N, C-alpha and C positions, 0 to 999 in steps of 0.2 A: 405345940401341936404334934401329935404322934401320927405320922403318915408313912406306911410301909406296906409292901405286898409284892405281887407279881404282875407283870404286864399282860399275862394271859387272862387275868380277871379284872384288872382296871387298866383301861387304855391310856396311852400317853397323853392324848388330847384332854381326856377327863382330868388327869392329874394337873395339867397346865391350867385348866379352867378353875379348878378348886383353889390353886395357889394364887391365881389372878384375882378372883372374886374375894378371897380372904385377905388380899394385900399382904401376903406373907413375905418375910425376909429370911433367907437361908440358902442352903445348898441341897439340890436334888441329885442324888446319886443313883445311876442306873447301870447295872452290870450283868454280864453273862459269864460263862466260864472263860471266855477269851477276850471280852471287850468290857471297858468301863468308861462311862462318860459322866461328867458332872455339869449341872446347869445351876448358875447362881441367880437368885432373885433378890430384888430390893423393892419393898412395898408392892409386890405382885408383878413387877416388870422384870424381864430378863436382862441382866447386866453383864454376864460372862458365861462362857462354856468352854470345856476342855475335854480332850481324850486322854485319860490317865495313862494307858499302856499302849498307845499307838502314836505314830508320828504322822498319820494321814491328815490331821487337821492342824499341825503345828504351823505357827506363823511363818517361820523361816522357809519351810517347805512350800507353803502357799506362794510366798514372794518369789521363790526360785522357779516354780512351775509357771508362774505368770510372767516370767522374764523381767521382773522388777529389780532383781539384784543378781550380781554375778556370784558364782560359787566361791571365789576367793574372798569377796567382801563378806559373804555370809559366814564363812569359816572364821574370819577375823572377828566378826561381831559375836559369834558363839563363844569364841575364846575369851573375849572381854566380858561377856555376860557371865561366864562361869567364874572368872577371876573376881569380878566386882560384886556378883550376886544381884545386880540390877536386872530388871526385866529386859528381854531381848528387844522389845519395841522401844524402850527407853534408850537402850544401848545404840540402836540404829539411829535414833534421833541425835544422840550425843556425837555420833560419827558423821553427822550432817548428811546422811544418806537418804533420810526421809523426814518430812515435816510431821508434826503431831496429827494434822488432818489426814495425811496419807496413811499413817499407822492406824488411826481410828477407823478409817474406811476398810482396811484389810482385816482388822479385828472383827468388825461387824460382819464381814463375809465369812470369817472363820466361825463365829458364833452361830450364824444362820445355817451353815453347812452341818455343824454338829447337831443342832436342834432338829432340823428337818430330817436328818438321818434317823433320829430317834422315833419319828413318826412311823417308820417302816418296821420297827422292832415288834415282833409278835410275842416274844417271851423275854424274860430277864427279871431279876429282882430290883426293886426300887426302895429307897428310903429317903425321907426329907429330914435334913438336919436343921431345925429351926434356929435362927439366930447365927448360924455359922457363916464364915466368910471364906473366900478362896484361900488356899495355902499361900499363894503369892498374889500380889495386888497389881494387876496390869492397868492400862488405861480403861476406864469403865465406860461401856456403851450401854444405852438404855433402849430396849426394844419393847414395844407394847405387846404384852403376851396375848391379848385377844386377837390382835392383828396376825400374830404368828400362828395362832390356832387356825384362823381362816385360811391363811396361805398354805399351811401344812396340809389341811384337808383338801384344798384345791389341788395341791400337788399329787395327792394320793389318787384323786379321780383322773387327773391328766396322765399320771404314770400308768394307769391301767390301759389307756388308749395307746400310749407310746409302746408299751410292751407287745401290743398286737402286731406292730410293724417291724420292730427290731429283729435283725437276723439272729440265727443261732450263734453260739459263742465260737464255733470253729470255722465260721465263714469269713473270708477276706473281703474287704470293701475297697472299691475304687471309684474315682470320679467317672461319671457316665461318659462314654465315648461319643454318644449321639443323644444329648439331652432332649427329652420330649417335653418342651415347654410350650404353653399356649400363646405366648407373646414374645416379642423380640427383646424386651427389657425385663429383667427379674431383680427384685430387691432382696438382698440378703441381710440378715441381722449380723451384728458383729460376732455373735456366738457361732453362727453357721459358717461365716468366713474363716474363723479360727479353726473350725473342724476340717474345712476343705484343705487347709494347709497341712493337716496331719494325715489325711487319707491318701494313701499312695499305692493301694492294691496289694500291699504286703502286711496289712495289720487287721486284726480282728477287733470286734467290739470291746472285749475286756482290755486289749492293749491300748485302744484309743482312749478309753476311760482313764487308764493309768497315766497316759501321757498328757491328757487334757489339763489345762490350768483352771477349769471351771467347776469341778465337782461332778459327781455322777449324774445327778438329775439334769442339770443344765446341759451337760454333754450329750446325754441320751436324747433330750428334747431337740437339740440342734441336729443330731443325726437323723432322728425321726422326720424332721421337716425336710431335710435334704433328700431322704428316700422318697417321701410322698410327692415331692416336687420333681422326681426323676432326675436329680442331679448326682445321685450316688447310686451305685448298683453293685451287685455281687460279682466278685472277681474269681471266685472258686472257693474250695475248701482248703484249710490248712492240713497238710499231710502230717499224720502222726507216725512216729517210728514204729509203734505197735498198738494195735487196737484190740482190746479184749472183747470177745463175743459176749453179748448180753441177752438175756431173755427179755424181749421187748414187752411181752404181755405182763411179765412180773413187774417190770419198771412202771408201766402205765397203771397197773393195779395198785402199786405202792403209792403213786401220786394220788390216785382217787381215794385210797384208804386214808391217807394222812390229811388230804384236803378236806374231805367231808367230815372226818372225825373232829378236826379243828372247828369247822363251821357249826356243827351241832353243839360243841362245847361253848362256842361264843354265844349261841342263842340261849342256852341254859344259863350261862353266866349273867347275861343281860337281864333275864327275868329275875334271877336270884338277887341281883343288886337292888331291885326295886321291891320285891315282895319278901325277901329274906329266905334263908335256907330251910325254914320249917314250914313254909307254905307248900302244900303238896299238889296244888291244882295243875301246875305245868307237868310235874312228874306223872300224875295220873293220866293226863292227856297223852304224854309221850309214850306211855306204857303200851299203847296199841301197836307200836311199831316193833315190838320185840318178837319178831317172827322172821324166819328165813335169814337171808343175808343182812337184813337191817338190824339183827341182834348184835352185829359187830360194830354198831355205831350208837353207843349208849349216851353220848353227850358228856361223858366225864372228861376230866383233864387228861391230855395225852400222856402226862407223867404219872397218872394214878395207877395203882395196882389193879384197879377194876377195869382198866383198859384192855380189851382182848388183844391177843398177839396177831401180828400181820400174817405170820405163817399159817395160823389156823384159818384166818380169813381167806387167804389165797387157796388153801386146800378146799374150802367150802365152795369158792367160786368155780374151781376146776371140776367140781362134781356136776356142773351144768354143762350141757353140750356146747362145744366151742363156738358154734354158729349163733348161739343165743345168749351166752353168758354176759357179754358186755351190755346188750340191750336190757336184759333182765335186771342187772345191777343198777344201771344208770336210771332207768325208768322208776325204780323203787326209791332211789336216793333223791331224785328230783321231786317226786311227789311228796316225800317226807319233809324235805327242807321247805318247799313251798307251803305246805299245810302248817308247819310249825311257825313260819313267819306270819302267816295270816292269824294264827292263834295268838301270837304276841300282840298283834294289833287289837284283836277283840278283847284281850285280857287287860292290856295296859295302855292302849291308845296310840295315836300316831307318832308322838314325839319319841317314845321308847322304840316303836317299830322302826322309825327312820334311823335311829342310832344303831339298832341291831343290824339292819341291812348294811349300813356303812361298815360295821366291824366284820360282817360276814364277807363283804366284797374284798376286804384286805387280804383274805386268805388265798386268793388266786394269784397274787403277785409272786409268791415264792416259787410255786411250780412253773410259772411262766418264765421266771428268771433262770431257773436251773435246767429245764428241759423244754425250752420254747418250741422247738421243731416238733417234738413228739406230742406235746399238748395240742398244737395246731392240727396235726395229722388226725388225731382222734376227736377233734372238734370239742374238746372238754370245755374250753373257755366259752364258746358260743352257747353250748348247752347250759353252762353254769349261769350265764347272764340271762338266758331265756327263762330259766327257772325263777330268777329274781323278778323278771318282768311279769311272769304269770301271777306271782304273789301280789305284785302291785295292782294288776288288773282286778283281782278279787277284792283287794282293799278298797279300790275306787268304787266298785259295785256296792260293797257294804256301806261305805261312807255316803254314797248316793249323790 
């Protein structure tokens, strides 16, 4: 089976579903310029995963961060592992530091962390090596791929809600001095309790994620719940030694330009996957938007030579009076994306429409994560989801 391409055109969940339904055995390799991850399948189920050029998912680091092993014991185990060539997990069992069940449990967490991280990748090349095996053979865990797809999709939706509440990256967090809770007793999950032990008023969200033994998603979910339950609050901002002045309008226009460019590319890609590159119906429909500022959002791949430059887009925006330019731009983009989504429903039906909406929604996670405070101030996120809801309302009316 020859399966390769880019995650911009074929989503990671779609790849997993294809391998699961085909009961494929082999190694799926996903990589960008800086990251590479591999997921191993047996008869369609996931049995192993690894980060090739990163130590973020390594078994030893996970055990250390979780307080399951001392640094000295880990160093001894790594030395023996290198000398004997045996797997680190096997070496830890040989040293009587862990049972087989404990190592299997940790490896399962490692595999899940790697695979769920891949759900957030919006770009990167992938290739499936059918029949291949991992370069090294650890204890093999078997995860039902369809269950992983459902959990990964659920996490994406939950992640969008979490991102709305999480503070900017330069904000320090502390335990609330006067918690505003509605009852005398409050039940905390183990994850939330672990995060409370790390929050001291002198750490930011990225620092807490780095210190946490639970992985980024679980950590952020725990902090989210602590914030909404008024148990954690802002302690102030991290003072920077030097802050470069930035053109705020240019930054927000850059976010809008790249966000909506990716969204329109997703919509076009979803249509082409079903009807093929040579069917011109969607292209003919989309041609009506090639006027004014909307000309700068042709729906092509962001890496394509056909993609207009941001500098020219910014210059065109600034030709509009300052008091009107943001409203003119956003109203046009919101109308365009809503109408294109409705056209996908009319052309290809509800299943393709729902899949397209899911892929489009993913695009908001990147700007939320990088410039959360600015995105909130300009109300980009609420406007974005309002546009999706308007498309849904039209679809419901059409469906009857």
